[in-house]
N, C-alpha and C positions, 0 to 999 in steps of 0.2 A: 562290482556291485557293492552296495551297502555303505557308501560314504555318507557321513552326516549331511543332511540337506538335499540328498538325492531325491528326484521325483521322476515321474513318467518321462518328462521331457529330457532330462539329463541322461536317462537310460537310453532313449532313442538316439540322442546325439552321439553317445559312445558307440552304440552298435553301428550307426551310419558312418562314423569315422573309420571303423575297421573295414566296412564295405568299400569306402572311398579309396583306401590305400591297398585294397585287395589283399588283406591279411586275414587269415582265419581268426575269427573271434573266439577267444577262450576267456570266459568270464570267471574272475576270481572274486571272492568275498573279501571286502575290507576287513582286516583283522588287526585289532590293536596289539601291538608288541610292547612288552615292558620297556620302559625308558623313553617311550615316545609321548608326545603331547596327547595324541588321540587315546592312548592307554590311560593316561592320567585323567582325561576328561571322562572316559567310560567309568572309571572307579568313582570319581566325584559325583557323577549322575546316577550312580547305583545300577549301572548296566552290567557290571561285573560284581555279583554279590558274594560269591565264594571264590576268592582269588586262587586258592590252591587248586580247586577243581578246574578252574579256567586254565591255569598253567599246565595242568596235567593233560587236558584235552588239546591244548595248543601244541604240545610236544608229540602228540600221537598222529599228527598229519591232518590233512584237510578231508572234510566229509561233505559231499554235495547234498546231503539230506537235511542238514541243519547248519545254521550260522552259529558260531561260538558266541557272538553277541550281535544284537541288532542295533545299529547306530542310526537307523532311519526312522521316519514316521510311518513306514509301512508296517502292517502287522507281520508277525513272524511267518505266518503261512504265505501271505502275499509276497514277501521278500524271497522266500525259497522258490515260489512258483516263477518269479521273474528271473531268478538265477539259473533255473534249470532249463 
């Protein structure tokens, strides 16, 4: 979940794909990793405001109650609800 440009339709497509291949769906949030283009884009767009704080949270593991950064057009609350 959480890839730039994602919408209700792409979420359904992903969930349906996992059902089609009979694989347990485990949703992970798209997370920008330093050195990747998506990380650079998030910095440039101001989605990562305090880089040191972001990196600290990144190294502490995943948390299903919040996204480290929201790359979508969904509100933060809507994105978390879709992820859960």
